[in-house]
mmCIF file of the C-alpha atoms, coordinates in Angstrom:
data_MODEL
# 
_entry.id   MODEL 
# 
loop_
_atom_site.group_PDB 
_atom_site.id 
_atom_site.type_symbol 
_atom_site.label_atom_id 
_atom_site.label_alt_id 
_atom_site.label_comp_id 
_atom_site.label_asym_id 
_atom_site.label_entity_id 
_atom_site.label_seq_id 
_atom_site.pdbx_PDB_ins_code 
_atom_site.Cartn_x 
_atom_site.Cartn_y 
_atom_site.Cartn_z 
_atom_site.occupancy 
_atom_site.B_iso_or_equiv 
_atom_site.pdbx_formal_charge 
_atom_site.auth_seq_id 
_atom_site.auth_comp_id 
_atom_site.auth_asym_id 
_atom_site.auth_atom_id 
_atom_site.pdbx_PDB_model_num 
ATOM 1   C CA . MET A 1 1   ? -17.333 17.547  -8.893  1.00 0.00 ? 1   MET A CA 1 
ATOM 2   C CA . ARG A 1 2   ? -15.595 16.752  -11.525 1.00 0.00 ? 2   ARG A CA 1 
ATOM 3   C CA . TYR A 1 3   ? -12.438 14.810  -11.135 1.00 0.00 ? 3   TYR A CA 1 
ATOM 4   C CA . ALA A 1 4   ? -10.566 16.218  -13.917 1.00 0.00 ? 4   ALA A CA 1 
ATOM 5   C CA . ASP A 1 5   ? -6.634  15.769  -11.443 1.00 0.00 ? 5   ASP A CA 1 
ATOM 6   C CA . THR A 1 6   ? -4.764  12.506  -10.994 1.00 0.00 ? 6   THR A CA 1 
ATOM 7   C CA . VAL A 1 7   ? -2.651  11.437  -8.473  1.00 0.00 ? 7   VAL A CA 1 
ATOM 8   C CA . VAL A 1 8   ? 0.014   8.810   -7.879  1.00 0.00 ? 8   VAL A CA 1 
ATOM 9   C CA . LEU A 1 9   ? -0.737  6.140   -4.984  1.00 0.00 ? 9   LEU A CA 1 
ATOM 10  C CA . LYS A 1 10  ? 2.189   4.492   -3.562  1.00 0.00 ? 10  LYS A CA 1 
ATOM 11  C CA . TYR A 1 11  ? 1.900   1.205   -1.521  1.00 0.00 ? 11  TYR A CA 1 
ATOM 12  C CA . THR A 1 12  ? 4.637   -0.645  -0.093  1.00 0.00 ? 12  THR A CA 1 
ATOM 13  C CA . ASP A 1 13  ? 4.346   -4.184  0.310   1.00 0.00 ? 13  ASP A CA 1 
ATOM 14  C CA . LYS A 1 14  ? 4.174   -5.065  4.039   1.00 0.00 ? 14  LYS A CA 1 
ATOM 15  C CA . THR A 1 15  ? 5.887   -8.544  3.963   1.00 0.00 ? 15  THR A CA 1 
ATOM 16  C CA . THR A 1 16  ? 9.409   -9.157  4.748   1.00 0.00 ? 16  THR A CA 1 
ATOM 17  C CA . LYS A 1 17  ? 11.829  -9.324  1.893   1.00 0.00 ? 17  LYS A CA 1 
ATOM 18  C CA . HIS A 1 18  ? 12.748  -12.955 1.361   1.00 0.00 ? 18  HIS A CA 1 
ATOM 19  C CA . TYR A 1 19  ? 14.144  -15.066 -1.108  1.00 0.00 ? 19  TYR A CA 1 
ATOM 20  C CA . ASP A 1 20  ? 11.236  -17.558 -2.506  1.00 0.00 ? 20  ASP A CA 1 
ATOM 21  C CA . PRO A 1 21  ? 12.989  -21.331 -3.617  1.00 0.00 ? 21  PRO A CA 1 
ATOM 22  C CA . ASP A 1 22  ? 9.784   -22.196 -5.551  1.00 0.00 ? 22  ASP A CA 1 
ATOM 23  C CA . LEU A 1 23  ? 9.711   -18.885 -7.577  1.00 0.00 ? 23  LEU A CA 1 
ATOM 24  C CA . GLY A 1 24  ? 13.247  -18.462 -7.494  1.00 0.00 ? 24  GLY A CA 1 
ATOM 25  C CA . ARG A 1 25  ? 13.736  -15.134 -7.097  1.00 0.00 ? 25  ARG A CA 1 
ATOM 26  C CA . MET A 1 26  ? 13.392  -12.722 -4.038  1.00 0.00 ? 26  MET A CA 1 
ATOM 27  C CA . VAL A 1 27  ? 9.893   -11.829 -3.289  1.00 0.00 ? 27  VAL A CA 1 
ATOM 28  C CA . GLY A 1 28  ? 8.307   -8.873  -0.892  1.00 0.00 ? 28  GLY A CA 1 
ATOM 29  C CA . GLY A 1 29  ? 8.839   -5.697  -0.138  1.00 0.00 ? 29  GLY A CA 1 
ATOM 30  C CA . LYS A 1 30  ? 8.586   -3.711  -3.125  1.00 0.00 ? 30  LYS A CA 1 
ATOM 31  C CA . GLU A 1 31  ? 7.191   -0.705  -4.133  1.00 0.00 ? 31  GLU A CA 1 
ATOM 32  C CA . ILE A 1 32  ? 2.810   -0.465  -6.186  1.00 0.00 ? 32  ILE A CA 1 
ATOM 33  C CA . THR A 1 33  ? 1.997   2.436   -7.879  1.00 0.00 ? 33  THR A CA 1 
ATOM 34  C CA . LYS A 1 34  ? -1.571  3.156   -8.981  1.00 0.00 ? 34  LYS A CA 1 
ATOM 35  C CA . THR A 1 35  ? -2.494  6.358   -10.890 1.00 0.00 ? 35  THR A CA 1 
ATOM 36  C CA . THR A 1 36  ? -5.895  7.627   -10.675 1.00 0.00 ? 36  THR A CA 1 
ATOM 37  C CA . ALA A 1 37  ? -8.437  10.191  -11.714 1.00 0.00 ? 37  ALA A CA 1 
ATOM 38  C CA . CYS A 1 38  ? -9.958  12.354  -8.438  1.00 0.00 ? 38  CYS A CA 1 
ATOM 39  C CA . ASN A 1 39  ? -10.726 15.601  -6.999  1.00 0.00 ? 39  ASN A CA 1 
ATOM 40  C CA . VAL A 1 40  ? -7.760  17.685  -5.552  1.00 0.00 ? 40  VAL A CA 1 
ATOM 41  C CA . THR A 1 41  ? -8.591  20.629  -3.315  1.00 0.00 ? 41  THR A CA 1 
ATOM 42  C CA . GLY A 1 42  ? -6.593  22.617  -0.680  1.00 0.00 ? 42  GLY A CA 1 
ATOM 43  C CA . ALA A 1 43  ? -7.622  22.638  3.351   1.00 0.00 ? 43  ALA A CA 1 
ATOM 44  C CA . SER A 1 44  ? -10.147 24.959  4.067   1.00 0.00 ? 44  SER A CA 1 
ATOM 45  C CA . LEU A 1 45  ? -9.803  26.646  7.534   1.00 0.00 ? 45  LEU A CA 1 
ATOM 46  C CA . GLU A 1 46  ? -12.524 25.425  8.829   1.00 0.00 ? 46  GLU A CA 1 
ATOM 47  C CA . LEU A 1 47  ? -11.648 22.163  7.633   1.00 0.00 ? 47  LEU A CA 1 
ATOM 48  C CA . GLN A 1 48  ? -8.243  22.754  9.268   1.00 0.00 ? 48  GLN A CA 1 
ATOM 49  C CA . ALA A 1 49  ? -9.463  23.844  12.402  1.00 0.00 ? 49  ALA A CA 1 
ATOM 50  C CA . LYS A 1 50  ? -12.170 20.609  13.053  1.00 0.00 ? 50  LYS A CA 1 
ATOM 51  C CA . LEU A 1 51  ? -9.664  18.797  12.768  1.00 0.00 ? 51  LEU A CA 1 
ATOM 52  C CA . GLY A 1 52  ? -7.130  20.854  14.332  1.00 0.00 ? 52  GLY A CA 1 
ATOM 53  C CA . ASP A 1 53  ? -2.748  19.679  14.546  1.00 0.00 ? 53  ASP A CA 1 
ATOM 54  C CA . LEU A 1 54  ? -3.937  16.924  11.774  1.00 0.00 ? 54  LEU A CA 1 
ATOM 55  C CA . LEU A 1 55  ? -3.494  19.702  8.691   1.00 0.00 ? 55  LEU A CA 1 
ATOM 56  C CA . ASN A 1 56  ? -1.348  22.482  8.316   1.00 0.00 ? 56  ASN A CA 1 
ATOM 57  C CA . ALA A 1 57  ? -1.330  25.082  5.663   1.00 0.00 ? 57  ALA A CA 1 
ATOM 58  C CA . ASN A 1 58  ? 0.429   22.688  3.162   1.00 0.00 ? 58  ASN A CA 1 
ATOM 59  C CA . SER A 1 59  ? -2.448  19.987  3.445   1.00 0.00 ? 59  SER A CA 1 
ATOM 60  C CA . ILE A 1 60  ? -4.344  18.660  0.633   1.00 0.00 ? 60  ILE A CA 1 
ATOM 61  C CA . VAL A 1 61  ? -7.470  16.574  0.220   1.00 0.00 ? 61  VAL A CA 1 
ATOM 62  C CA . VAL A 1 62  ? -8.367  14.378  -1.987  1.00 0.00 ? 62  VAL A CA 1 
ATOM 63  C CA . ARG A 1 63  ? -11.244 12.592  -3.030  1.00 0.00 ? 63  ARG A CA 1 
ATOM 64  C CA . PHE A 1 64  ? -11.895 9.831   -5.075  1.00 0.00 ? 64  PHE A CA 1 
ATOM 65  C CA . ARG A 1 65  ? -15.390 7.523   -6.513  1.00 0.00 ? 65  ARG A CA 1 
ATOM 66  C CA . SER A 1 66  ? -13.644 4.580   -6.984  1.00 0.00 ? 66  SER A CA 1 
ATOM 67  C CA . PRO A 1 67  ? -12.581 2.933   -3.378  1.00 0.00 ? 67  PRO A CA 1 
ATOM 68  C CA . ILE A 1 68  ? -8.955  2.484   -2.425  1.00 0.00 ? 68  ILE A CA 1 
ATOM 69  C CA . LYS A 1 69  ? -6.982  0.559   -0.075  1.00 0.00 ? 69  LYS A CA 1 
ATOM 70  C CA . ASP A 1 70  ? -6.016  1.883   3.325   1.00 0.00 ? 70  ASP A CA 1 
ATOM 71  C CA . GLY A 1 71  ? -2.414  1.954   3.511   1.00 0.00 ? 71  GLY A CA 1 
ATOM 72  C CA . VAL A 1 72  ? -1.669  3.975   1.204   1.00 0.00 ? 72  VAL A CA 1 
ATOM 73  C CA . ASP A 1 73  ? 1.871   5.380   2.505   1.00 0.00 ? 73  ASP A CA 1 
ATOM 74  C CA . THR A 1 74  ? 2.455   8.715   0.264   1.00 0.00 ? 74  THR A CA 1 
ATOM 75  C CA . VAL A 1 75  ? -0.006  10.568  -2.477  1.00 0.00 ? 75  VAL A CA 1 
ATOM 76  C CA . GLU A 1 76  ? 2.394   12.550  -5.627  1.00 0.00 ? 76  GLU A CA 1 
ATOM 77  C CA . TYR A 1 77  ? 0.386   15.555  -7.486  1.00 0.00 ? 77  TYR A CA 1 
ATOM 78  C CA . ASN A 1 78  ? 2.055   17.605  -9.450  1.00 0.00 ? 78  ASN A CA 1 
ATOM 79  C CA . GLY A 1 79  ? 5.746   16.214  -8.387  1.00 0.00 ? 79  GLY A CA 1 
ATOM 80  C CA . SER A 1 80  ? 5.071   17.223  -4.410  1.00 0.00 ? 80  SER A CA 1 
ATOM 81  C CA . LYS A 1 81  ? 4.813   13.862  -2.242  1.00 0.00 ? 81  LYS A CA 1 
ATOM 82  C CA . TYR A 1 82  ? 1.834   13.621  0.625   1.00 0.00 ? 82  TYR A CA 1 
ATOM 83  C CA . LYS A 1 83  ? 1.792   12.112  3.677   1.00 0.00 ? 83  LYS A CA 1 
ATOM 84  C CA . PRO A 1 84  ? -1.330  10.248  4.307   1.00 0.00 ? 84  PRO A CA 1 
ATOM 85  C CA . VAL A 1 85  ? -3.210  11.592  7.932   1.00 0.00 ? 85  VAL A CA 1 
ATOM 86  C CA . THR A 1 86  ? -6.824  10.206  7.345   1.00 0.00 ? 86  THR A CA 1 
ATOM 87  C CA . VAL A 1 87  ? -8.791  7.883   4.761   1.00 0.00 ? 87  VAL A CA 1 
ATOM 88  C CA . LYS A 1 88  ? -12.242 8.378   4.754   1.00 0.00 ? 88  LYS A CA 1 
ATOM 89  C CA . SER A 1 89  ? -14.914 5.635   3.524   1.00 0.00 ? 89  SER A CA 1 
ATOM 90  C CA . TYR A 1 90  ? -18.965 7.088   2.962   1.00 0.00 ? 90  TYR A CA 1 
ATOM 91  C CA . LEU A 1 91  ? -21.709 5.086   2.010   1.00 0.00 ? 91  LEU A CA 1 
ATOM 92  C CA . THR A 1 92  ? -22.203 7.250   -1.522  1.00 0.00 ? 92  THR A CA 1 
ATOM 93  C CA . GLY A 1 93  ? -18.935 5.228   -2.750  1.00 0.00 ? 93  GLY A CA 1 
ATOM 94  C CA . LEU A 1 94  ? -16.727 8.348   -2.161  1.00 0.00 ? 94  LEU A CA 1 
ATOM 95  C CA . ASN A 1 95  ? -13.484 8.014   -1.101  1.00 0.00 ? 95  ASN A CA 1 
ATOM 96  C CA . VAL A 1 96  ? -11.012 11.263  0.753   1.00 0.00 ? 96  VAL A CA 1 
ATOM 97  C CA . ILE A 1 97  ? -7.502  11.051  1.876   1.00 0.00 ? 97  ILE A CA 1 
ATOM 98  C CA . TYR A 1 98  ? -6.550  13.912  3.690   1.00 0.00 ? 98  TYR A CA 1 
ATOM 99  C CA . ALA A 1 99  ? -2.668  14.622  3.268   1.00 0.00 ? 99  ALA A CA 1 
ATOM 100 C CA . ASN A 1 100 ? 0.446   16.873  4.737   1.00 0.00 ? 100 ASN A CA 1 
ATOM 101 C CA . LYS A 1 101 ? 3.057   17.587  2.573   1.00 0.00 ? 101 LYS A CA 1 
ATOM 102 C CA . VAL A 1 102 ? 6.365   16.136  3.324   1.00 0.00 ? 102 VAL A CA 1 
ATOM 103 C CA . VAL A 1 103 ? 8.858   18.060  3.762   1.00 0.00 ? 103 VAL A CA 1 
ATOM 104 C CA . LYS A 1 104 ? 12.936  17.557  3.140   1.00 0.00 ? 104 LYS A CA 1 
# 
């Protein structure tokens, strides 16, 4: 399997934004982005049947070799935003995000 695609993973810092007098600035609540190599495919009909109502016709499956943190807020691929439905990690080091396209 080739990991020739790239996606942007966006995390949001869960701490509330507040002023830190020691640092002299506002801290917390910022968005963290990470661009990583991956393999992206559409969700097959068989996978959609297994996961039931979680996936729809615009879903993608994103496979990584590198470890990823839980708590990914959005995935950007080819200019479109996707919302993660489930994140799975396997013992072989493969990590998978199943995501639905965000409709505005």
